[in-house]
C-alpha positions in Angstrom: 147.0 -131.1 -221.6 147.6 -130.5 -217.8 145.1 -128.1 -216.1 146.2 -126.7 -212.9 143.7 -126.1 -210.4 142.8 -124.6 -207.1 140.4 -126.1 -204.9 137.5 -124.1 -202.6 136.3 -126.1 -199.9 136.5 -129.9 -199.7 133.1 -130.8 -198.4 132.2 -133.4 -196.6 132.0 -135.7 -199.6 135.9 -134.9 -200.6 137.0 -138.3 -199.6 134.6 -140.7 -201.1 133.6 -138.4 -204.5 136.2 -135.4 -205.9 139.2 -137.0 -204.2 139.1 -140.6 -206.2 137.7 -139.0 -209.4 141.2 -136.4 -209.0 143.3 -139.3 -208.0 142.2 -140.9 -211.4 142.4 -137.9 -213.7 146.3 -137.2 -212.6 147.3 -137.1 -215.9 145.2 -134.1 -216.9 144.6 -132.3 -213.7 147.2 -131.0 -211.3 146.0 -129.7 -207.9 148.5 -126.4 -206.9 146.7 -124.9 -204.0 143.8 -125.4 -201.6 141.6 -123.0 -199.5 139.1 -124.8 -197.3 137.9 -123.4 -193.6 138.7 -126.7 -191.9 142.0 -126.5 -191.7 142.9 -130.1 -190.7 141.2 -131.2 -193.7 142.9 -128.9 -196.0 146.1 -129.7 -194.5 146.0 -133.4 -195.1 144.5 -133.0 -198.6 147.9 -130.3 -199.6 150.3 -133.0 -198.1 148.4 -135.7 -200.1 148.8 -133.4 -203.3 151.5 -131.7 -203.1 149.7 -128.4 -202.9 150.0 -124.8 -201.5 147.5 -124.1 -198.5 146.1 -120.8 -199.1 144.0 -118.3 -196.5 141.4 -117.4 -198.6 139.8 -117.8 -202.0 140.8 -114.4 -203.4 144.4 -114.9 -202.8 143.7 -118.6 -204.6 141.7 -116.8 -207.7 144.6 -114.5 -208.1 147.6 -117.2 -208.3 149.1 -116.9 -211.8 150.1 -120.7 -211.7 146.2 -121.8 -211.7 144.0 -122.4 -214.8 140.9 -123.2 -213.0 139.1 -123.4 -209.8 136.9 -126.3 -208.6 134.6 -124.9 -205.9 133.6 -128.3 -204.2 131.8 -126.8 -201.3 131.0 -122.8 -201.2 129.9 -122.9 -197.5 129.3 -119.5 -196.5 131.4 -118.0 -199.6 128.4 -118.1 -201.4 129.1 -117.0 -205.1 132.2 -114.9 -203.9 134.9 -117.6 -205.0 133.1 -117.7 -208.0 133.1 -113.9 -208.8 136.8 -113.5 -207.7 137.4 -116.2 -210.3 135.6 -114.0 -213.1 138.1 -111.2 -212.2 140.6 -113.2 -212.6 139.2 -114.7 -215.4 139.7 -118.7 -214.4 137.5 -121.0 -215.2 135.3 -122.5 -212.4 133.8 -126.1 -212.0 130.7 -125.0 -209.5 130.1 -128.4 -207.8 127.7 -127.1 -205.1 125.9 -124.6 -203.1 125.0 -122.3 -205.9 121.5 -123.6 -205.5 121.1 -121.6 -202.1 121.6 -118.6 -203.5 119.0 -118.3 -206.3 118.8 -114.3 -205.9 122.4 -114.0 -206.9 122.4 -116.4 -209.8 121.2 -114.0 -212.5 124.1 -111.5 -211.3 126.7 -114.4 -211.5 125.4 -115.4 -215.0 126.4 -111.8 -216.3 129.6 -111.4 -214.6 130.4 -115.0 -215.9 129.3 -114.0 -219.7 131.0 -110.2 -219.3 134.3 -112.4 -218.2 133.9 -115.1 -220.9 135.2 -117.6 -218.8 134.1 -121.4 -218.8 131.9 -122.1 -216.4 130.5 -126.0 -215.3 127.8 -126.9 -212.4 127.4 -129.9 -210.8 124.1 -131.3 -211.9 125.0 -134.9 -211.0 122.0 -137.0 -212.3 122.3 -136.3 -216.3 126.3 -137.5 -216.0 125.4 -140.8 -214.6 126.0 -143.8 -216.5 122.4 -145.0 -216.7 121.2 -141.8 -217.9 123.2 -141.5 -220.7 122.6 -145.0 -221.4 118.8 -143.9 -221.5 119.6 -141.1 -223.9 121.0 -143.7 -226.4 117.9 -146.0 -226.2 115.7 -143.0 -226.6 117.5 -142.3 -229.7 117.7 -145.8 -231.0 114.9 -148.3 -229.4 112.6 -146.5 -227.2 111.4 -143.2 -229.1 110.6 -139.9 -227.7 109.5 -139.7 -223.9 106.1 -139.0 -223.5 106.0 -139.5 -219.5 108.5 -139.0 -216.9 107.8 -140.0 -213.2 110.9 -139.3 -210.7 111.0 -140.1 -207.5 113.3 -139.4 -204.5 113.2 -139.9 -200.5 115.1 -137.6 -198.7 117.1 -139.2 -195.6 117.2 -137.3 -192.2 119.9 -135.0 -192.4 123.0 -134.8 -190.8 123.6 -131.7 -188.8 125.8 -129.0 -190.8 129.3 -128.2 -190.7 130.6 -125.5 -188.5 130.9 -123.4 -191.9 128.0 -124.3 -193.8 124.6 -122.0 -194.2 122.5 -123.1 -191.2 119.3 -122.4 -193.1 119.6 -124.9 -196.0 116.2 -126.4 -197.3 117.0 -130.3 -198.4 114.5 -129.9 -201.1 115.4 -127.3 -203.0 118.9 -129.4 -203.9 116.9 -132.8 -204.7 114.4 -130.5 -207.1 116.8 -128.9 -208.7 118.8 -131.8 -209.6 115.4 -133.7 -210.5 114.0 -130.9 -212.7 117.3 -130.9 -214.9 117.4 -134.6 -215.1 113.7 -134.4 -216.8 114.6 -131.5 -218.9 117.7 -133.3 -219.8 115.8 -136.5 -220.8 113.6 -134.9 -222.4 115.7 -132.6 -224.6 114.0 -129.3 -223.9 112.5 -126.7 -221.2 109.0 -127.2 -219.7 106.6 -124.6 -220.3 104.6 -125.3 -217.5 104.1 -126.1 -213.9 102.2 -127.1 -211.3 103.2 -127.6 -207.6 101.8 -129.2 -204.6 103.5 -129.9 -201.2 103.3 -130.1 -197.5 106.0 -128.1 -195.7 106.4 -126.0 -193.0 108.0 -122.6 -194.0 108.9 -121.4 -190.6 110.8 -124.4 -190.1 112.7 -124.4 -193.7 115.3 -126.9 -193.1 114.5 -130.6 -191.7 112.6 -130.3 -188.4 109.1 -131.6 -189.9 108.9 -135.3 -189.8 106.7 -135.5 -193.0 107.2 -133.5 -195.7 106.8 -133.4 -199.6 106.9 -131.6 -202.8 105.3 -132.5 -206.3 105.7 -130.7 -209.2 104.1 -131.3 -212.5 105.7 -130.2 -215.7 104.3 -130.0 -219.2 106.5 -129.8 -222.0 105.5 -128.3 -225.5 106.6 -129.2 -228.9 109.6 -127.2 -230.3 107.1 -126.0 -233.0 104.3 -125.7 -230.6 103.3 -122.7 -229.0 101.1 -121.9 -226.3 98.6 -119.9 -228.4 98.0 -122.7 -230.9 98.1 -126.0 -228.6 98.2 -129.2 -230.8 95.5 -132.2 -230.8 98.4 -134.5 -229.2 98.8 -134.4 -225.2 102.2 -132.5 -224.3 104.7 -134.7 -222.8 105.0 -134.4 -219.0 107.2 -135.1 -215.8 105.9 -135.6 -212.6 108.5 -135.2 -209.8 107.7 -136.2 -206.2 110.3 -135.2 -203.7 109.7 -136.3 -199.8 111.0 -136.8 -196.4 108.8 -139.6 -195.0 110.1 -141.3 -191.9 110.5 -140.3 -188.6 114.3 -140.6 -187.2 113.3 -143.7 -185.3 112.2 -145.5 -188.3 114.9 -144.6 -190.8 115.4 -148.5 -191.6 112.0 -148.7 -193.4 113.2 -145.8 -196.2 114.1 -148.3 -198.3 111.5 -150.5 -198.0 109.6 -151.1 -201.4 111.0 -147.7 -202.7 109.9 -146.5 -206.3 112.6 -146.3 -209.1 114.6 -143.1 -209.3 113.1 -142.8 -212.8 110.3 -144.0 -215.1 110.4 -142.9 -218.7 107.1 -143.7 -220.8 108.4 -143.5 -224.5 106.6 -144.1 -227.6 108.0 -147.5 -228.3 108.6 -148.8 -224.7 109.4 -147.7 -221.1 112.4 -147.8 -219.0 113.4 -147.8 -215.1 116.3 -146.0 -213.8 118.0 -146.2 -210.2 121.0 -144.2 -210.2 123.7 -144.3 -210.7 124.1 -147.9 -212.8 120.8 -149.7 -212.9 118.5 -149.6 -215.8 115.5 -152.0 -216.9 113.8 -151.6 -220.3 110.8 -153.0 -222.2 110.5 -152.6 -225.8 108.5 -155.0 -228.2 111.3 -157.6 -228.0 111.0 -158.0 -224.1 112.4 -157.3 -221.3 116.0 -156.2 -220.8 118.2 -155.2 -217.8 121.5 -153.4 -217.8 123.9 -153.3 -214.9 126.7 -150.5 -215.6 129.0 -151.1 -212.7 131.9 -150.5 -214.9 131.4 -147.2 -216.3 133.2 -144.2 -214.8 131.9 -142.8 -212.1 129.6 -139.7 -212.0 132.5 -137.4 -210.7 134.8 -138.6 -213.4 132.6 -138.0 -215.8 131.6 -134.4 -215.2 135.7 -133.7 -214.3 136.2 -134.7 -217.8 133.9 -132.5 -219.2 135.2 -129.4 -217.4 138.8 -130.2 -218.8 137.5 -130.8 -222.1 136.0 -127.3 -222.0 139.1 -125.7 -220.2 141.5 -126.9 -222.9 139.1 -125.8 -225.6 137.0 -128.9 -227.0 133.2 -128.6 -227.0 131.0 -130.9 -225.3 127.8 -130.8 -224.0 128.1 -130.0 -219.8 126.0 -128.6 -217.4 126.3 -124.9 -217.0 124.5 -121.6 -215.4 122.1 -121.5 -218.0 120.5 -125.0 -216.9 121.0 -124.2 -213.5 118.9 -120.4 -214.0 116.5 -123.1 -215.5 115.6 -125.4 -212.6 116.0 -122.9 -210.3 113.2 -120.7 -212.2 110.7 -124.2 -212.1 111.7 -124.1 -208.5 110.5 -120.5 -208.0 107.2 -120.9 -210.4 106.2 -124.1 -208.8 106.1 -122.3 -205.1 104.2 -119.9 -206.5 101.8 -122.2 -208.2 101.4 -124.1 -204.7 100.9 -120.7 -202.9 98.2 -119.5 -205.6 96.6 -122.6 -205.9 96.8 -122.6 -209.9 99.0 -123.8 -213.0 101.9 -121.4 -214.0 102.9 -120.5 -217.6 105.9 -118.9 -219.2 
C-alpha cells in the first residue's frame, strides 16, 4: 500500500540518509509535498521527487492528499509540526529535534493520544543491524544481559544551520539514544540512576575542550520491587559520553576507542560497533559477524513506520520510549547536582 507523505525540514543528513532510504522504498512512500526553511534545498528535493513546495507546516499538514508527515529536521519549529499533524489526524515520523524540547514532550504525548495518530520517533541505535542481531543472540545463545557498558566520543560540533536553535547540548541527544539503546537491550526500564559529569552549564553547547557525562543505571527484575530486593545483584548499564579532544587534535579521537557497546550476559559477552559490526564469545569460542549486507537503519525505521500507518503491528520506538529516556537524563542531572542515587 502506498503512503503519501509530506516532508517537514530536510536537514544536513538528508543527502546521505533519508533521501537514499526513500528512494529505495519508493514502492511504499510517495513524496507529495516538501516544507523546508532552506529554499534551494527544498527546491532541489521537490524537483527530484516531483513534489510540491509548501510554505509552512500548517498548510502541509492540512493537505488532503497526504497520509503522513516526516519531520526530518524540526529546527526552530520544535514540536509545532507534530501538533499540526495531530489537528489534521495525520501520522508522524519525528526523526530528530524532540530531545531539545523536554518541557514540551508530555504535552505532545497527550495530544498524540487524544488524536489517536501513529507517531514514531527516530531512536536509531535500536534499529541498527548489529543491535537486532544481538537481540537474537541474547534469546538463543548468550542469555539475559547482566551488565552493559556503552561508550560514545562526541566529535567537535559544526556551527548550527541558520534555522536551527543555537543553544543545543550535543550530549542530550547522545545520552537519550544510549539510554534507549540500553533499555532496548535489557527489554525493561531502569529503576535507579546515578549521574556524574564534568561540564560548564554556563556554556551548554560545545565550547569546552573536555566534557563528559557518566550514567549508571540499575534494572530491577520485573517481579522485584524496591522494598523487597532480591539477593541477585540487579542488571546494570554504565553509559559514558565524552568530548575529549580539542579541535587541533581531532584525529586522535579514533585512536584505541572503546567499542560502542559491550554486553556481559549469562552465557557470554558481545561487543558492538555501530551499525554493522558484532563480535561475541560463548563457551564454543570466538565469533565475528559483519552485517554490511543488511538494510540501513533509516530504511528499517521507515519500514516500521509504513507498517504502522498501514495497520500492521510491529515494535517501533514511540514517544513513550522518548519520554522514558528524557526522564532518565533529567534524573541523572539531578543525581549529579545532589550527589545521590535517584530511584523512582
